[in-house]
Each structure stands twice: as structure tokens, then as C-alpha cells.
TORTOR-520627 format. One record per residue (C-alpha): residue number from 1; residue in three letters; z, x, y. Coordinates in steps of 0.02 Angstrom, whole numbers, plus 32768, in hexadecimal, padded with zeros to 4 digits. Example, Ala and Ser with C-alpha at 12.3 -4.5 7.8 and 13.67 -1.06 7.14 Angstrom:
<rs>
+-------+--------+------+------+------+
: fivex : gudren :   c3 :   c1 :   c2 :
+-------+--------+------+------+------+
:     1 :    ALA : 8186 : 8267 : 7F1F :
:     2 :    SER : 8165 : 82AC : 7FCB :
+-------+--------+------+------+------+
</rs>
This chain:
<rs>
+-------+--------+------+------+------+
: fivex : gudren :   c3 :   c1 :   c2 :
+-------+--------+------+------+------+
:     1 :    MET : 1620 : E449 : 5CB9 :
:     2 :    ASN : 16C9 : E412 : 5CFC :
:     3 :    ARG : 1757 : E3F2 : 5C85 :
:     4 :    LEU : 1791 : E33C : 5C7F :
:     5 :    VAL : 1824 : E2FD : 5C19 :
:     6 :    ILE : 1827 : E243 : 5BEE :
:     7 :    ILE : 18C9 : E202 : 5BA6 :
:     8 :    LYS : 18EF : E158 : 5B5B :
:     9 :    ILE : 19A6 : E129 : 5B4E :
:    10 :    GLY : 19DE : E0A5 : 5AD2 :
:    11 :    GLY : 1A48 : E00A : 5AE7 :
:    12 :    ASN : 1AE4 : E046 : 5A8C :
:    13 :    VAL : 1AFC : E0CE : 5B0E :
:    14 :    ILE : 1ADC : E056 : 5B9E :
:    15 :    ASP : 1B63 : DFE2 : 5B56 :
:    16 :    ASN : 1BE5 : E06E : 5B62 :
:    17 :    PRO : 1C0C : E0A1 : 5C18 :
:    18 :    ASP : 1C58 : E149 : 5BE6 :
:    19 :    ALA : 1BC5 : E175 : 5B74 :
:    20 :    LEU : 1B4A : E142 : 5BFB :
:    21 :    LYS : 1BA1 : E1AD : 5C7D :
:    22 :    ARG : 1B9C : E244 : 5C09 :
:    23 :    PHE : 1AE4 : E228 : 5BE6 :
:    24 :    LEU : 1AB5 : E215 : 5C9C :
:    25 :    THR : 1B14 : E2B4 : 5CC7 :
:    26 :    SER : 1AB2 : E30F : 5C40 :
:    27 :    PHE : 1A0E : E2BE : 5C77 :
:    28 :    GLY : 1A2F : E2F0 : 5D2A :
:    29 :    SER : 1A42 : E3A7 : 5CF9 :
:    30 :    ILE : 1991 : E3AF : 5CB1 :
:    31 :    GLN : 1924 : E411 : 5D28 :
:    32 :    GLY : 1875 : E3E0 : 5D5D :
:    33 :    HIS : 1817 : E33B : 5D57 :
:    34 :    LYS : 1861 : E2B2 : 5CEB :
:    35 :    ILE : 1858 : E1F7 : 5CC9 :
:    36 :    LEU : 18DC : E186 : 5C7C :
:    37 :    ILE : 18B9 : E0E5 : 5C1C :
:    38 :    HIS : 1950 : E07E : 5BEB :
:    39 :    GLY : 1970 : DFEE : 5B74 :
:    40 :    GLY : 19DB : DF58 : 5B99 :
:    41 :    GLY : 1A6A : DF61 : 5B20 :
:    42 :    LYS : 1AD9 : DECD : 5AFB :
:    43 :    ILE : 1AF8 : DEA2 : 5BB1 :
:    44 :    ALA : 1A69 : DE23 : 5BB6 :
:    45 :    THR : 1AB3 : DDC7 : 5B21 :
:    46 :    GLN : 1B5E : DDC4 : 5B74 :
:    47 :    VAL : 1B18 : DD84 : 5C19 :
:    48 :    ALA : 1AB0 : DD00 : 5BBF :
:    49 :    GLU : 1B4B : DCC2 : 5B64 :
:    50 :    LYS : 1BA8 : DCB0 : 5C0A :
:    51 :    LEU : 1B16 : DC4A : 5C4D :
:    52 :    GLY : 1B0F : DBDC : 5BB2 :
:    53 :    ILE : 1A66 : DC21 : 5B7A :
:    54 :    ALA : 1A52 : DC39 : 5ABE :
:    55 :    THR : 1A18 : DCE3 : 5A7E :
:    56 :    LYS : 1995 : DCD7 : 59F5 :
:    57 :    MET : 196D : DD70 : 598B :
:    58 :    VAL : 18EE : DD86 : 58FF :
:    59 :    GLU : 18F7 : DE27 : 5899 :
:    60 :    GLY : 1959 : DE79 : 5925 :
:    61 :    ARG : 18DC : DE47 : 59AC :
:    62 :    ARG : 1909 : DDD8 : 5A3D :
:    63 :    ILE : 18AB : DD35 : 5A55 :
:    64 :    THR : 188A : DD2E : 5B11 :
:    65 :    ASP : 1875 : DC7A : 5B49 :
:    66 :    GLN : 1874 : DC51 : 5C04 :
:    67 :    PRO : 1932 : DC48 : 5C18 :
:    68 :    MET : 1947 : DCEC : 5BB9 :
:    69 :    LEU : 18BD : DD3D : 5C21 :
:    70 :    ASP : 1921 : DD12 : 5CBC :
:    71 :    VAL : 19BB : DD64 : 5C6E :
:    72 :    VAL : 1966 : DE05 : 5C37 :
:    73 :    THR : 1911 : DE14 : 5CE1 :
:    74 :    MET : 19BA : DE07 : 5D37 :
:    75 :    VAL : 1A12 : DE7B : 5CBD :
:    76 :    TYR : 198E : DEFE : 5C93 :
:    77 :    GLY : 1932 : DF05 : 5D39 :
:    78 :    GLY : 19CC : DEE6 : 5DA4 :
:    79 :    LEU : 1A7A : DF0A : 5D62 :
:    80 :    VAL : 1A56 : DF94 : 5CE3 :
:    81 :    ASN : 19C7 : DFE8 : 5D41 :
:    82 :    LYS : 1A1F : DFEF : 5DE8 :
:    83 :    GLN : 1AC4 : E029 : 5D9D :
:    84 :    ILE : 1A67 : E0BA : 5D4C :
:    85 :    VAL : 1A0B : E0E3 : 5DED :
:    86 :    ALA : 1AAE : E0DF : 5E51 :
:    87 :    GLN : 1B05 : E153 : 5DD5 :
:    88 :    LEU : 1A72 : E1CC : 5DD9 :
:    89 :    GLN : 1A78 : E1CE : 5E98 :
:    90 :    SER : 1B30 : E1FC : 5E8D :
:    91 :    LEU : 1AFC : E291 : 5E22 :
:    92 :    GLY : 1A7C : E2CB : 5EA1 :
:    93 :    VAL : 19E6 : E285 : 5E44 :
:    94 :    ASP : 196F : E229 : 5EB9 :
:    95 :    ALA : 1942 : E19A : 5E44 :
:    96 :    ILE : 18D6 : E101 : 5E60 :
:    97 :    GLY : 18F2 : E066 : 5DF5 :
:    98 :    LEU : 1854 : E011 : 5DB6 :
:    99 :    THR : 180E : DF8E : 5D43 :
:   100 :    GLY : 175A : DF94 : 5D09 :
:   101 :    ALA : 172F : DF16 : 5D92 :
:   102 :    ASP : 1765 : DF8B : 5E1D :
:   103 :    ALA : 16D0 : DFE8 : 5E67 :
:   104 :    ASN : 1668 : DFA6 : 5DD5 :
:   105 :    THR : 16AE : E02D : 5D63 :
:   106 :    VAL : 16A9 : DFD6 : 5CB9 :
:   107 :    ARG : 1642 : DF3B : 5C93 :
:   108 :    SER : 164D : DED8 : 5BF1 :
:   109 :    LYS : 160C : DE3C : 5B9E :
:   110 :    LYS : 167A : DDB6 : 5B57 :
:   111 :    ARG : 168A : DDCA : 5A9B :
:   112 :    ALA : 161D : DD4F : 5A3D :
:   113 :    VAL : 1678 : DCCA : 59D8 :
:   114 :    GLY : 1671 : DCEE : 591E :
:   115 :    GLU : 16EE : DCBE : 5899 :
:   116 :    ILE : 1772 : DCDA : 591F :
:   117 :    ASP : 1766 : DCAB : 59D7 :
:   118 :    TYR : 17C1 : DD36 : 5A32 :
:   119 :    GLY : 17A9 : DCE0 : 5AD9 :
:   120 :    PHE : 1799 : DD4A : 5B75 :
:   121 :    VAL : 1789 : DDF2 : 5B1C :
:   122 :    GLY : 1709 : DE70 : 5B56 :
:   123 :    ASP : 1694 : DEE3 : 5AF6 :
:   124 :    ILE : 1660 : DF70 : 5B6A :
:   125 :    GLU : 15AA : DF75 : 5BA2 :
:   126 :    GLU : 15A7 : DFF4 : 5C30 :
:   127 :    VAL : 1615 : E07B : 5C7D :
:   128 :    ASN : 15F0 : E0AE : 5D30 :
:   129 :    SER : 161A : E166 : 5D1A :
:   130 :    GLY : 15CE : E191 : 5DC3 :
:   131 :    GLN : 1652 : E127 : 5E1A :
:   132 :    ILE : 16DD : E16E : 5DAD :
:   133 :    GLN : 169C : E21C : 5DD6 :
:   134 :    TYR : 16A7 : E1F1 : 5E8F :
:   135 :    PHE : 1760 : E1CA : 5E7F :
:   136 :    ILE : 177C : E26D : 5E22 :
:   137 :    ARG : 1720 : E2D1 : 5EA8 :
:   138 :    GLN : 1799 : E287 : 5F27 :
:   139 :    ASN : 1825 : E2D7 : 5EC0 :
:   140 :    LEU : 1862 : E22C : 5E89 :
:   141 :    VAL : 18A2 : E207 : 5DDA :
:   142 :    PRO : 185A : E161 : 5D9C :
:   143 :    VAL : 18D7 : E0F8 : 5D3A :
:   144 :    PHE : 187E : E06D : 5CDB :
:   145 :    ALA : 18CD : DFCC : 5C9F :
:   146 :    PRO : 187A : DF83 : 5C02 :
:   147 :    LEU : 1816 : DF00 : 5C61 :
:   148 :    THR : 175B : DEFB : 5C80 :
:   149 :    TYR : 16E6 : DE76 : 5CC6 :
:   150 :    GLU : 1643 : DE1D : 5CA0 :
:   151 :    ARG : 15B1 : DDF4 : 5D11 :
:   152 :    SER : 15EB : DD40 : 5D27 :
:   153 :    GLY : 1685 : DD82 : 5D7F :
:   154 :    SER : 1708 : DD65 : 5CF7 :
:   155 :    LEU : 1787 : DDEA : 5CCC :
:   156 :    LEU : 1791 : DE16 : 5C13 :
:   157 :    ASN : 1820 : DE5B : 5BAB :
:   158 :    THR : 17DE : DEFD : 5B5E :
:   159 :    ASN : 181F : DF71 : 5AD7 :
:   160 :    ALA : 1867 : E00B : 5B2D :
:   161 :    ASP : 1833 : E083 : 5AA1 :
:   162 :    THR : 177F : E047 : 5AB0 :
:   163 :    MET : 1786 : E053 : 5B6C :
:   164 :    ALA : 17C4 : E107 : 5B64 :
:   165 :    SER : 173A : E136 : 5AEA :
:   166 :    ALA : 16B1 : E0E3 : 5B53 :
:   167 :    ILE : 16EB : E138 : 5BF3 :
:   168 :    ALA : 16F7 : E1E0 : 5B99 :
:   169 :    VAL : 1646 : E1D2 : 5B54 :
:   170 :    ASP : 15F9 : E1A3 : 5BFA :
:   171 :    THR : 1655 : E227 : 5C60 :
:   172 :    ALA : 1629 : E2AD : 5BDD :
:   173 :    ILE : 1579 : E2B2 : 5C28 :
:   174 :    ARG : 15C1 : E30E : 5CBF :
:   175 :    ASN : 1662 : E359 : 5C7A :
:   176 :    GLU : 16AF : E3B5 : 5BE9 :
:   177 :    VAL : 171C : E327 : 5BAB :
:   178 :    THR : 17B8 : E32C : 5B40 :
:   179 :    LEU : 17F0 : E27E : 5B08 :
:   180 :    VAL : 18A6 : E26A : 5AD7 :
:   181 :    TYR : 18F7 : E1D3 : 5A85 :
:   182 :    CYS : 19B5 : E1D7 : 5A9D :
:   183 :    PHE : 1A34 : E16A : 5A48 :
:   184 :    GLU : 1AE1 : E173 : 59F8 :
:   185 :    LYS : 1AAB : E1DB : 5960 :
:   186 :    LYS : 1A85 : E296 : 595A :
:   187 :    GLY : 19D3 : E278 : 591E :
:   188 :    VAL : 1978 : E22B : 588A :
:   189 :    LEU : 19F3 : E22C : 57F9 :
:   190 :    SER : 19D1 : E247 : 5741 :
:   191 :    ASP : 1A74 : E1E9 : 571D :
:   192 :    PRO : 1A9E : E15D : 5799 :
:   193 :    THR : 1B56 : E16B : 5769 :
:   194 :    ASN : 1B5D : E225 : 5795 :
:   195 :    ASP : 1B42 : E24C : 584C :
:   196 :    GLU : 1B2A : E304 : 5823 :
:   197 :    SER : 1A96 : E2E7 : 57AD :
:   198 :    VAL : 1A15 : E305 : 5835 :
:   199 :    ILE : 1961 : E323 : 5801 :
:   200 :    ASN : 1935 : E3B2 : 5876 :
:   201 :    GLU : 1878 : E3A0 : 586D :
:   202 :    LEU : 17FC : E318 : 583E :
:   203 :    THR : 1741 : E323 : 5824 :
:   204 :    PRO : 16D2 : E28F : 57F5 :
:   205 :    GLU : 16D8 : E2C9 : 5740 :
:   206 :    SER : 1795 : E2DB : 5734 :
:   207 :    TYR : 17AB : E237 : 5793 :
:   208 :    ALA : 173E : E1DC : 5715 :
:   209 :    ASP : 17A4 : E228 : 5688 :
:   210 :    TYR : 184B : E1F5 : 56D3 :
:   211 :    LYS : 1809 : E144 : 56EE :
:   212 :    SER : 17C7 : E136 : 563C :
:   213 :    ARG : 1874 : E165 : 55F9 :
:   214 :    GLY : 18CB : E0EB : 566D :
:   215 :    ILE : 192A : E176 : 56C7 :
:   216 :    ILE : 18DD : E144 : 576D :
:   217 :    ASN : 18D7 : E088 : 577F :
:   218 :    LYS : 18F8 : DFEF : 57EB :
:   219 :    GLY : 18FC : E007 : 58A8 :
:   220 :    MET : 18D8 : E0C1 : 58A2 :
:   221 :    ILE : 1827 : E0A3 : 5860 :
:   222 :    PRO : 17DA : E052 : 58FC :
:   223 :    LYS : 182E : E0D6 : 5968 :
:   224 :    LEU : 17E2 : E163 : 5901 :
:   225 :    ASP : 1739 : E10D : 58F2 :
:   226 :    ASN : 1731 : E106 : 59B0 :
:   227 :    ALA : 1768 : E1BB : 59BC :
:   228 :    PHE : 16E1 : E1FE : 5947 :
:   229 :    LYS : 165B : E197 : 59A0 :
:   230 :    ALA : 1693 : E1EA : 5A43 :
:   231 :    LEU : 167E : E296 : 59F6 :
:   232 :    GLU : 15D1 : E26A : 59B6 :
:   233 :    LYS : 159F : E233 : 5A66 :
:   234 :    GLY : 15D2 : E2D1 : 5AC2 :
:   235 :    VAL : 168F : E2D2 : 5AD7 :
:   236 :    LYS : 16C7 : E385 : 5AB5 :
:   237 :    GLN : 176E : E364 : 5A60 :
:   238 :    VAL : 17DF : E2D4 : 5A2C :
:   239 :    ILE : 189A : E2E9 : 5A12 :
:   240 :    ILE : 1919 : E26C : 59D0 :
:   241 :    CYS : 19CC : E29B : 59F7 :
:   242 :    HIS : 1A7A : E265 : 5A2B :
:   243 :    ALA : 1A8A : E231 : 5AE1 :
:   244 :    ASP : 1B0D : E2B9 : 5AFF :
:   245 :    GLN : 1A93 : E340 : 5AC5 :
:   246 :    VAL : 19FB : E311 : 5B2D :
:   247 :    ALA : 19FF : E3A8 : 5BA3 :
:   248 :    GLU : 1A1B : E420 : 5B13 :
:   249 :    ALA : 198D : E3D2 : 5AAF :
:   250 :    VAL : 1912 : E3D7 : 5B41 :
:   251 :    ASN : 193D : E48C : 5B64 :
:   252 :    GLY : 1913 : E4BF : 5AB2 :
:   253 :    GLY : 19BE : E4C3 : 5A63 :
:   254 :    SER : 19AF : E4FC : 59AF :
:   255 :    GLY : 19D7 : E478 : 592D :
:   256 :    VAL : 19F3 : E3EE : 59AD :
:   257 :    GLY : 19B1 : E344 : 597A :
:   258 :    THR : 1913 : E31E : 5918 :
:   259 :    VAL : 1871 : E36D : 5958 :
:   260 :    LEU : 17CD : E316 : 592B :
:   261 :    ARG : 1732 : E380 : 5915 :
:   262 :    LEU : 1682 : E363 : 58D9 :
:   263 :    ALA : 1657 : E3B0 : 5831 :
:   264 :    GLU : 15DE : E431 : 5876 :
:   265 :    GLU : 1666 : E476 : 58E8 :
:   266 :    LYS : 16D1 : E4A3 : 5853 :
:   267 :    ALA : 1652 : E516 : 5801 :
+-------+--------+------+------+------+
</rs>
């Protein structure tokens, strides 16, 4: 099976031009087939404010009404995505910028209204890994914005972590996939106030223990839940690391980031 590296880069790095440039330089140095999924950062909020569109958040999640959908489409699928693609081209990486609507790569359904109406937010139903594989065979590097679409033709704002996990699982049928989540920390921390307190390895058992003691909490939980589901469905390895360390982590650097493994692999 071919090696495929799928990397998701978080919003805080995208918000910082210098950090983004360092990350893209590191990403560009990774040899072989690779895919990049990016978040949106704070740029959408800033653009919405300039346009007089209110940003509504519930528990850290954006409510995407029609005006906000227009903003995130412009910012995620346009401004951020194309700036990343242009920078990768300058580094000699032949990248192609995509949303899930392009070439029918990722289809979703609009999230059902429960206690909270999230608006035009997508829950992924299908990944067209054959089409993604086609791009890879053409020696292109797909760069996905966190937007998908539904059968009715509407674009949907979609969680980038979830999108990365779904693409990793579906492409793992044909490839040996390493999934990497990059952000501004060196990995999963045992002490959020100490950037050096990296937990080097997590299994489902140790993860459950850290959660029960409140050491791992808040926004890290959905990220790790997605990561372990990906492992259970065929992804070979998941790494969580600092954006500056992505090439080192992918190339097996000792003690870099947090590596997630299934329990049976530890025996």
C-alpha cells in the first residue's frame, strides 16, 4: 500500500502569517503523497464584522445562518484556501484547492435542528476517495477548505477535524494513512499551563483515565474522539503535534508530539 499523510492545520496557525509560512515550508518538505485540510481561523469573524454581520457562537461552535454561510464560503473556500495554495506553489508543491463540493469529494447532510439550530452546518455522509485518489495519482496535493455540500446543492460549513478524520478513514482502504492534527501546542498536554507537559502516547485506556481525572477536557475531547475512531476504522497512526514539528513527527521523530495507538498495538 502507498503511504499517504493527511494533515489538518488549526485556525490559530492560519491567523498568524509567519507561523503559517513556517508550517507550509515544513509541510512542503514531506515526501510522497499528502493531503492538507485547513480550518478557518478568526478571519471569517473579522470579515463578517466589516460587513456588519453578527457572529453567533454556542459552546465555541459557530452558528452558520445564510449571511454567515456566505462569509465562510468567501473566506474559507476563497481567501484562506487560495492563499495557502499560492504559497505551496511558491514552494514547489503542486497543490489544488478544493471544497467538498468540488469533484463531488465530500458530501454531507445539514445538521438536524435539536436544542440548538446550527444553521448551514454539515455532518459528513460520504467521501469520494476514488476521486481524491485520482488527484493524488496526478501528483497533485489536495488542499481542502472546511466546506462540504448536500444533495440539494447548498454548501455547508463543516468541522475541519471531522473532515480530516473522514477523509483519512475513506482513503485508508487504498493507502497506509498517517493522520496528523497540527496546532500551536506541542501535543496533548497533561498541564495546559505547561507547554512542555506533552503526553507522548495515548491508548483508549489511558485516554479514558485522563478524561476521568479532568486532565484532558474541553475542546481536546472531540478532537481525540475523532482520532481514535479513525484508528478503529483503519487509519494506521494519528499524531497530534506543533505545526512547526510536522515534518519531524511524520518522519518518526522520537518524542515529537502525542502519538495515538490502539490498545492491542501496545502489547
